[in-house]
BALOBA-1460 file (C-alpha; in Angstrom, 3 decimals):
// residues 264
<rec num="1" residu="m" x="1.834" y="-10.178" z="-12.095"/>
<rec num="2" residu="n" x="4.019" y="-7.558" z="-10.443"/>
<rec num="3" residu="d" x="2.974" y="-4.821" z="-12.865"/>
<rec num="4" residu="a" x="-0.622" y="-5.934" z="-13.238"/>
<rec num="5" residu="l" x="-2.074" y="-3.871" z="-10.415"/>
<rec num="6" residu="r" x="-0.728" y="-0.564" z="-11.662"/>
<rec num="7" residu="k" x="-3.099" y="0.409" z="-14.489"/>
<rec num="8" residu="p" x="-5.926" y="-2.127" z="-14.755"/>
<rec num="9" residu="w" x="-8.214" y="0.301" z="-16.565"/>
<rec num="10" residu="q" x="-5.954" y="-0.155" z="-19.591"/>
<rec num="11" residu="e" x="-6.714" y="-3.895" z="-19.787"/>
<rec num="12" residu="d" x="-8.702" y="-5.029" z="-22.820"/>
<rec num="13" residu="l" x="-12.226" y="-5.237" z="-21.454"/>
<rec num="14" residu="a" x="-13.385" y="-7.471" z="-24.286"/>
<rec num="15" residu="s" x="-11.165" y="-10.273" z="-22.973"/>
<rec num="16" residu="l" x="-13.408" y="-10.698" z="-19.938"/>
<rec num="17" residu="a" x="-16.507" y="-11.709" z="-21.913"/>
<rec num="18" residu="i" x="-18.783" y="-10.166" z="-19.283"/>
<rec num="19" residu="d" x="-21.720" y="-7.927" z="-20.171"/>
<rec num="20" residu="p" x="-20.293" y="-6.965" z="-23.600"/>
<rec num="21" residu="d" x="-23.631" y="-5.847" z="-25.004"/>
<rec num="22" residu="v" x="-24.218" y="-3.444" z="-22.136"/>
<rec num="23" residu="l" x="-20.861" y="-1.766" z="-22.591"/>
<rec num="24" residu="a" x="-20.265" y="-1.922" z="-26.337"/>
<rec num="25" residu="k" x="-21.600" y="1.499" z="-27.321"/>
<rec num="26" residu="e" x="-20.148" y="3.254" z="-24.303"/>
<rec num="27" residu="l" x="-16.730" y="1.697" z="-24.809"/>
<rec num="28" residu="a" x="-16.701" y="2.663" z="-28.456"/>
<rec num="29" residu="a" x="-17.481" y="6.259" z="-27.532"/>
<rec num="30" residu="e" x="-14.792" y="6.248" z="-24.868"/>
<rec num="31" residu="q" x="-12.073" y="4.857" z="-27.102"/>
<rec num="32" residu="l" x="-12.624" y="6.964" z="-30.228"/>
<rec num="33" residu="g" x="-10.279" y="9.892" z="-30.468"/>
<rec num="34" residu="d" x="-9.428" y="10.176" z="-26.781"/>
<rec num="35" residu="p" x="-6.908" y="13.046" z="-26.588"/>
<rec num="36" residu="l" x="-5.529" y="11.763" z="-23.289"/>
<rec num="37" residu="d" x="-4.268" y="8.368" z="-24.421"/>
<rec num="38" residu="d" x="-0.689" y="9.619" z="-24.428"/>
<rec num="39" residu="l" x="-0.995" y="11.645" z="-21.246"/>
<rec num="40" residu="n" x="2.146" y="11.657" z="-19.097"/>
<rec num="41" residu="p" x="1.249" y="11.721" z="-15.372"/>
<rec num="42" residu="d" x="4.675" y="13.199" z="-14.557"/>
<rec num="43" residu="d" x="4.273" y="16.117" z="-16.941"/>
<rec num="44" residu="p" x="5.211" y="19.425" z="-15.279"/>
<rec num="45" residu="d" x="1.957" y="20.827" z="-16.600"/>
<rec num="46" residu="s" x="-0.074" y="18.242" z="-14.678"/>
<rec num="47" residu="a" x="-1.746" y="20.996" z="-12.633"/>
<rec num="48" residu="l" x="-3.150" y="22.421" z="-15.855"/>
<rec num="49" residu="v" x="-4.238" y="18.951" z="-16.955"/>
<rec num="50" residu="c" x="-6.026" y="18.463" z="-13.645"/>
<rec num="51" residu="d" x="-7.738" y="21.819" z="-14.022"/>
<rec num="52" residu="s" x="-9.009" y="20.682" z="-17.409"/>
<rec num="53" residu="g" x="-10.075" y="17.364" z="-15.916"/>
<rec num="54" residu="l" x="-12.082" y="19.079" z="-13.216"/>
<rec num="55" residu="n" x="-13.820" y="21.187" z="-15.825"/>
<rec num="56" residu="w" x="-14.614" y="18.103" z="-17.958"/>
<rec num="57" residu="l" x="-16.131" y="16.275" z="-14.976"/>
<rec num="58" residu="k" x="-18.749" y="19.039" z="-14.727"/>
<rec num="59" residu="q" x="-19.927" y="18.632" z="-18.328"/>
<rec num="60" residu="g" x="-21.648" y="15.973" z="-20.453"/>
<rec num="61" residu="h" x="-20.984" y="12.281" z="-20.885"/>
<rec num="62" residu="q" x="-18.106" y="12.487" z="-23.381"/>
<rec num="63" residu="e" x="-16.353" y="15.240" z="-21.459"/>
<rec num="64" residu="r" x="-16.794" y="13.352" z="-18.176"/>
<rec num="65" residu="l" x="-15.077" y="10.316" z="-19.712"/>
<rec num="66" residu="q" x="-12.113" y="12.533" z="-20.609"/>
<rec num="67" residu="g" x="-12.049" y="13.957" z="-17.099"/>
<rec num="68" residu="l" x="-12.212" y="10.491" z="-15.598"/>
<rec num="69" residu="r" x="-9.212" y="9.417" z="-17.647"/>
<rec num="70" residu="v" x="-7.270" y="12.348" z="-16.192"/>
<rec num="71" residu="f" x="-7.916" y="11.236" z="-12.626"/>
<rec num="72" residu="c" x="-7.139" y="7.624" z="-13.382"/>
<rec num="73" residu="e" x="-3.635" y="8.987" z="-14.053"/>
<rec num="74" residu="h" x="-3.348" y="11.967" z="-11.718"/>
<rec num="75" residu="r" x="-3.910" y="12.643" z="-8.045"/>
<rec num="76" residu="d" x="-5.796" y="15.784" z="-7.085"/>
<rec num="77" residu="p" x="-7.906" y="16.025" z="-3.913"/>
<rec num="78" residu="r" x="-10.215" y="18.509" z="-5.633"/>
<rec num="79" residu="a" x="-11.498" y="15.723" z="-7.861"/>
<rec num="80" residu="v" x="-13.005" y="13.584" z="-5.108"/>
<rec num="81" residu="a" x="-16.186" y="15.638" z="-4.662"/>
<rec num="82" residu="l" x="-16.855" y="15.409" z="-8.398"/>
<rec num="83" residu="l" x="-15.998" y="11.703" z="-8.644"/>
<rec num="84" residu="l" x="-18.249" y="10.499" z="-5.847"/>
<rec num="85" residu="p" x="-21.592" y="11.299" z="-7.579"/>
<rec num="86" residu="l" x="-20.406" y="9.443" z="-10.687"/>
<rec num="87" residu="l" x="-20.463" y="6.174" z="-8.724"/>
<rec num="88" residu="q" x="-24.259" y="6.358" z="-9.115"/>
<rec num="89" residu="e" x="-24.288" y="6.994" z="-12.877"/>
<rec num="90" residu="s" x="-26.388" y="4.649" z="-15.003"/>
<rec num="91" residu="c" x="-23.562" y="4.296" z="-17.532"/>
<rec num="92" residu="p" x="-21.330" y="1.410" z="-16.360"/>
<rec num="93" residu="v" x="-18.256" y="2.891" z="-18.039"/>
<rec num="94" residu="e" x="-18.640" y="6.081" z="-16.018"/>
<rec num="95" residu="r" x="-19.108" y="4.115" z="-12.797"/>
<rec num="96" residu="m" x="-16.150" y="1.896" z="-13.600"/>
<rec num="97" residu="s" x="-13.901" y="4.829" z="-14.490"/>
<rec num="98" residu="a" x="-14.943" y="6.761" z="-11.372"/>
<rec num="99" residu="v" x="-14.050" y="3.713" z="-9.281"/>
<rec num="100" residu="y" x="-10.583" y="3.519" z="-10.833"/>
<rec num="101" residu="a" x="-10.116" y="7.262" z="-10.350"/>
<rec num="102" residu="l" x="-11.021" y="6.906" z="-6.668"/>
<rec num="103" residu="g" x="-8.452" y="4.144" z="-6.423"/>
<rec num="104" residu="r" x="-5.899" y="6.554" z="-7.810"/>
<rec num="105" residu="n" x="-7.253" y="9.273" z="-5.481"/>
<rec num="106" residu="p" x="-8.212" y="7.363" z="-2.299"/>
<rec num="107" residu="s" x="-10.336" y="9.380" z="0.099"/>
<rec num="108" residu="p" x="-12.221" y="8.337" z="3.273"/>
<rec num="109" residu="p" x="-15.637" y="9.508" z="1.968"/>
<rec num="110" residu="a" x="-15.294" y="7.089" z="-0.954"/>
<rec num="111" residu="l" x="-14.792" y="3.983" z="1.168"/>
<rec num="112" residu="e" x="-18.401" y="3.116" z="1.994"/>
<rec num="113" residu="p" x="-19.720" y="3.775" z="-1.548"/>
<rec num="114" residu="l" x="-16.966" y="1.588" z="-2.972"/>
<rec num="115" residu="l" x="-17.762" y="-1.211" z="-0.542"/>
<rec num="116" residu="q" x="-21.408" y="-1.011" z="-1.570"/>
<rec num="117" residu="l" x="-20.465" y="-1.282" z="-5.258"/>
<rec num="118" residu="l" x="-18.250" y="-4.301" z="-4.627"/>
<rec num="119" residu="q" x="-21.082" y="-6.105" z="-2.911"/>
<rec num="120" residu="a" x="-24.090" y="-4.965" z="-4.925"/>
<rec num="121" residu="d" x="-23.275" y="-3.523" z="-8.364"/>
<rec num="122" residu="s" x="-24.814" y="-5.662" z="-11.093"/>
<rec num="123" residu="n" x="-21.964" y="-5.035" z="-13.522"/>
<rec num="124" residu="a" x="-18.891" y="-7.246" z="-13.220"/>
<rec num="125" residu="y" x="-16.619" y="-4.601" z="-14.753"/>
<rec num="126" residu="v" x="-17.563" y="-2.190" z="-11.996"/>
<rec num="127" residu="r" x="-17.027" y="-4.815" z="-9.294"/>
<rec num="128" residu="k" x="-13.674" y="-5.716" z="-10.850"/>
<rec num="129" residu="a" x="-12.599" y="-2.068" z="-10.766"/>
<rec num="130" residu="t" x="-13.750" y="-1.799" z="-7.169"/>
<rec num="131" residu="a" x="-11.794" y="-4.894" z="-6.149"/>
<rec num="132" residu="w" x="-8.669" y="-3.190" z="-7.446"/>
<rec num="133" residu="s" x="-9.362" y="0.255" z="-6.020"/>
<rec num="134" residu="l" x="-10.078" y="-0.971" z="-2.493"/>
<rec num="135" residu="g" x="-6.506" y="-2.238" z="-2.327"/>
<rec num="136" residu="n" x="-5.466" y="1.418" z="-2.036"/>
<rec num="137" residu="y" x="-7.564" y="1.955" z="1.110"/>
<rec num="138" residu="a" x="-5.616" y="1.079" z="4.250"/>
<rec num="139" residu="d" x="-8.729" y="0.359" z="6.313"/>
<rec num="140" residu="a" x="-9.619" y="-2.850" z="8.128"/>
<rec num="141" residu="r" x="-13.183" y="-2.633" z="6.806"/>
<rec num="142" residu="v" x="-12.139" y="-3.598" z="3.288"/>
<rec num="143" residu="l" x="-10.713" y="-7.010" z="4.160"/>
<rec num="144" residu="k" x="-13.915" y="-8.966" z="4.804"/>
<rec num="145" residu="p" x="-15.765" y="-7.717" z="1.664"/>
<rec num="146" residu="l" x="-12.706" y="-8.440" z="-0.472"/>
<rec num="147" residu="i" x="-12.483" y="-11.947" z="0.947"/>
<rec num="148" residu="h" x="-16.174" y="-12.444" z="0.172"/>
<rec num="149" residu="a" x="-15.518" y="-11.370" z="-3.425"/>
<rec num="150" residu="l" x="-12.574" y="-13.754" z="-3.654"/>
<rec num="151" residu="q" x="-14.809" y="-16.562" z="-2.467"/>
<rec num="152" residu="n" x="-17.922" y="-15.861" z="-4.502"/>
<rec num="153" residu="d" x="-17.552" y="-13.486" z="-7.456"/>
<rec num="154" residu="v" x="-16.741" y="-14.156" z="-11.098"/>
<rec num="155" residu="a" x="-13.171" y="-14.925" z="-12.142"/>
<rec num="156" residu="a" x="-12.339" y="-11.386" z="-13.304"/>
<rec num="157" residu="v" x="-13.274" y="-9.966" z="-9.906"/>
<rec num="158" residu="r" x="-11.498" y="-12.756" z="-8.022"/>
<rec num="159" residu="l" x="-8.405" y="-12.036" z="-10.075"/>
<rec num="160" residu="w" x="-8.167" y="-8.450" z="-8.849"/>
<rec num="161" residu="a" x="-9.367" y="-9.220" z="-5.333"/>
<rec num="162" residu="t" x="-6.250" y="-11.297" z="-4.651"/>
<rec num="163" residu="g" x="-3.837" y="-8.360" z="-4.708"/>
<rec num="164" residu="s" x="-6.182" y="-6.138" z="-2.734"/>
<rec num="165" residu="v" x="-6.666" y="-8.826" z="-0.084"/>
<rec num="166" residu="a" x="-2.886" y="-8.838" z="0.293"/>
<rec num="167" residu="e" x="-2.795" y="-5.046" z="0.526"/>
<rec num="168" residu="a" x="-5.502" y="-5.062" z="3.202"/>
<rec num="169" residu="g" x="-3.757" y="-7.875" z="5.036"/>
<rec num="170" residu="s" x="-0.435" y="-6.069" z="5.134"/>
<rec num="171" residu="t" x="-1.846" y="-3.499" z="7.579"/>
<rec num="172" residu="s" x="-1.224" y="-5.755" z="10.616"/>
<rec num="173" residu="p" x="-0.018" y="-9.269" z="11.484"/>
<rec num="174" residu="g" x="-3.556" y="-10.251" z="12.484"/>
<rec num="175" residu="n" x="-5.030" y="-9.065" z="9.205"/>
<rec num="176" residu="a" x="-2.155" y="-10.694" z="7.330"/>
<rec num="177" residu="d" x="-3.022" y="-14.056" z="8.869"/>
<rec num="178" residu="i" x="-6.709" y="-13.680" z="7.940"/>
<rec num="179" residu="a" x="-5.789" y="-12.685" z="4.389"/>
<rec num="180" residu="a" x="-3.277" y="-15.504" z="4.027"/>
<rec num="181" residu="s" x="-5.804" y="-18.065" z="5.220"/>
<rec num="182" residu="q" x="-8.235" y="-17.151" z="2.436"/>
<rec num="183" residu="l" x="-5.558" y="-16.808" z="-0.234"/>
<rec num="184" residu="l" x="-4.256" y="-20.260" z="0.655"/>
<rec num="185" residu="m" x="-7.760" y="-21.681" z="0.365"/>
<rec num="186" residu="s" x="-8.263" y="-20.038" z="-3.015"/>
<rec num="187" residu="l" x="-4.893" y="-21.332" z="-4.186"/>
<rec num="188" residu="r" x="-6.065" y="-24.845" z="-3.349"/>
<rec num="189" residu="i" x="-9.556" y="-24.744" z="-4.821"/>
<rec num="190" residu="d" x="-9.988" y="-21.959" z="-7.390"/>
<rec num="191" residu="a" x="-10.687" y="-23.368" z="-10.845"/>
<rec num="192" residu="e" x="-9.019" y="-20.484" z="-12.698"/>
<rec num="193" residu="p" x="-5.224" y="-20.815" z="-13.129"/>
<rec num="194" residu="v" x="-4.731" y="-17.047" z="-13.337"/>
<rec num="195" residu="v" x="-6.468" y="-16.610" z="-9.978"/>
<rec num="196" residu="r" x="-4.282" y="-19.316" z="-8.438"/>
<rec num="197" residu="s" x="-1.188" y="-17.600" z="-9.839"/>
<rec num="198" residu="n" x="-2.275" y="-14.296" z="-8.354"/>
<rec num="199" residu="c" x="-2.903" y="-15.971" z="-5.005"/>
<rec num="200" residu="i" x="0.719" y="-17.124" z="-4.981"/>
<rec num="201" residu="w" x="1.941" y="-13.645" z="-5.897"/>
<rec num="202" residu="a" x="-0.252" y="-12.072" z="-3.190"/>
<rec num="203" residu="l" x="0.879" y="-14.580" z="-0.556"/>
<rec num="204" residu="g" x="4.479" y="-13.781" z="-1.400"/>
<rec num="205" residu="r" x="3.782" y="-10.130" z="-0.606"/>
<rec num="206" residu="l" x="2.379" y="-11.112" z="2.787"/>
<rec num="207" residu="y" x="5.189" y="-13.478" z="3.740"/>
<rec num="208" residu="e" x="7.272" y="-11.036" z="5.798"/>
<rec num="209" residu="t" x="4.225" y="-9.903" z="7.804"/>
<rec num="210" residu="l" x="3.221" y="-13.440" z="8.809"/>
<rec num="211" residu="e" x="4.219" y="-15.410" z="11.896"/>
<rec num="212" residu="e" x="6.410" y="-18.480" z="11.451"/>
<rec num="213" residu="p" x="3.754" y="-21.248" z="11.446"/>
<rec num="214" residu="r" x="1.871" y="-19.513" z="8.641"/>
<rec num="215" residu="r" x="5.101" y="-18.820" z="6.759"/>
<rec num="216" residu="q" x="5.863" y="-22.515" z="6.704"/>
<rec num="217" residu="e" x="2.354" y="-23.250" z="5.457"/>
<rec num="218" residu="l" x="2.965" y="-20.854" z="2.561"/>
<rec num="219" residu="v" x="6.184" y="-22.645" z="1.670"/>
<rec num="220" residu="e" x="4.458" y="-26.027" z="1.686"/>
<rec num="221" residu="e" x="1.611" y="-24.788" z="-0.510"/>
<rec num="222" residu="f" x="4.046" y="-23.167" z="-2.941"/>
<rec num="223" residu="v" x="6.000" y="-26.417" z="-3.197"/>
<rec num="224" residu="n" x="2.772" y="-28.344" z="-3.692"/>
<rec num="225" residu="a" x="1.721" y="-25.985" z="-6.494"/>
<rec num="226" residu="l" x="5.194" y="-26.207" z="-8.025"/>
<rec num="227" residu="l" x="5.055" y="-29.989" z="-8.158"/>
<rec num="228" residu="n" x="1.392" y="-30.723" z="-8.709"/>
<rec num="229" residu="d" x="-0.547" y="-27.871" z="-10.308"/>
<rec num="230" residu="g" x="-1.690" y="-28.806" z="-13.791"/>
<rec num="231" residu="e" x="-1.106" y="-25.330" z="-15.211"/>
<rec num="232" residu="p" x="2.501" y="-24.397" z="-16.181"/>
<rec num="233" residu="s" x="1.951" y="-20.702" z="-15.418"/>
<rec num="234" residu="v" x="0.954" y="-21.550" z="-11.841"/>
<rec num="235" residu="r" x="3.989" y="-23.776" z="-11.413"/>
<rec num="236" residu="d" x="6.216" y="-21.006" z="-12.731"/>
<rec num="237" residu="e" x="4.685" y="-18.480" z="-10.332"/>
<rec num="238" residu="a" x="5.219" y="-20.874" z="-7.417"/>
<rec num="239" residu="r" x="8.884" y="-21.304" z="-8.305"/>
<rec num="240" residu="i" x="9.428" y="-17.560" z="-8.616"/>
<rec num="241" residu="a" x="7.713" y="-16.998" z="-5.261"/>
<rec num="242" residu="l" x="9.878" y="-19.616" z="-3.539"/>
<rec num="243" residu="e" x="13.052" y="-18.147" z="-4.998"/>
<rec num="244" residu="q" x="12.067" y="-14.642" z="-3.913"/>
<rec num="245" residu="l" x="11.609" y="-15.671" z="-0.286"/>
<rec num="246" residu="d" x="15.421" y="-15.499" z="0.038"/>
<rec num="247" residu="n" x="15.353" y="-18.406" z="2.495"/>
<rec num="248" residu="q" x="18.351" y="-20.721" z="2.475"/>
<rec num="249" residu="e" x="16.345" y="-23.749" z="3.595"/>
<rec num="250" residu="v" x="13.858" y="-23.178" z="0.801"/>
<rec num="251" residu="m" x="16.645" y="-22.783" z="-1.753"/>
<rec num="252" residu="q" x="18.231" y="-26.018" z="-0.563"/>
<rec num="253" residu="r" x="14.897" y="-27.756" z="-0.924"/>
<rec num="254" residu="l" x="14.615" y="-26.525" z="-4.510"/>
<rec num="255" residu="r" x="18.112" y="-27.758" z="-5.265"/>
<rec num="256" residu="t" x="17.188" y="-31.158" z="-3.820"/>
<rec num="257" residu="l" x="14.107" y="-31.323" z="-6.032"/>
<rec num="258" residu="i" x="16.282" y="-30.522" z="-9.042"/>
<rec num="259" residu="d" x="18.849" y="-33.161" z="-8.045"/>
<rec num="260" residu="e" x="16.068" y="-35.737" z="-7.684"/>
<rec num="261" residu="g" x="14.809" y="-34.949" z="-11.159"/>
<rec num="262" residu="l" x="11.503" y="-33.527" z="-9.951"/>
<rec num="263" residu="l" x="12.326" y="-30.073" z="-11.333"/>
<rec num="264" residu="a" x="14.099" y="-29.017" z="-14.467"/>
C-alpha cells in the first residue's frame, strides 16, 4: 500500500464498478490521445507546462481535462483560482480531476468546498478523490468528516479514507488517538479485506505518535489479524506492520509464534 496514495487518479476507474454509465463517455474522451500521459513532473520546462495548463483550464471541456492532468502532476499556486470553480462542474470527471489537482496543490480556500464534496457529492468517484486529497490538508477539520466516510461510505471511498485519516491524525497526539480508535474499529468490522489491509498500514504510520496504551492495542490487533483474519493479504499486511515496528518484544513474540507452529 505504501505507493498507493501517490497517484490515485491513475487507478483503473472501471475496477470500482460505481456509476460506470455516468462516466463512460467522459472517460473515453479523457483517455483518447492525451498528450500529457508521459509528462515528467520533474522536467526543467515544468514552468512552461504549467503555463500551458493554466491556459487550457480557461478553455473548453477537452482542454480543461488536459489542464487538470497538468495540475494533478505539478504544483503551481496560480492554478488554485481556476481549479476551485471546476469543483461545481456538472461533468463528474472534471470535478474528480479538480479534486485530485487540489490535493496536489493544497490551498486553504479549497478546504471547505472539498469537505462539502466528501459529504454531499452524489458521485462515488468524486468522493473517493476527495478522501485522498483531504489527506494533504493539515487541518483538524478534516478528521471528523474523513472518519464519517470511513464509517459509512462505499468501499472505494473507505479505502482511500484510511490513509487520509492517518495523515489527519498525525498532526497531534490527541488527533492520532482519535484516528487510531476509528481505524482499529474498521480493522475489526469492515467487510472489505483491502480496507482492513489499509487500516493496518495507516495504523502503522500512526504508531510513533500514539501513547503507550494505544500502541499496545495496535500490537494486539495486528497479532489478532495475523492469526485470525480470513484473507491472506490482510494477514500479510499485519505481519509486515509488526515487523516494521522495530520493537524487540514484538519480534520475540513473532519468533515464538513461529516456534509454536502458528506462523510459517
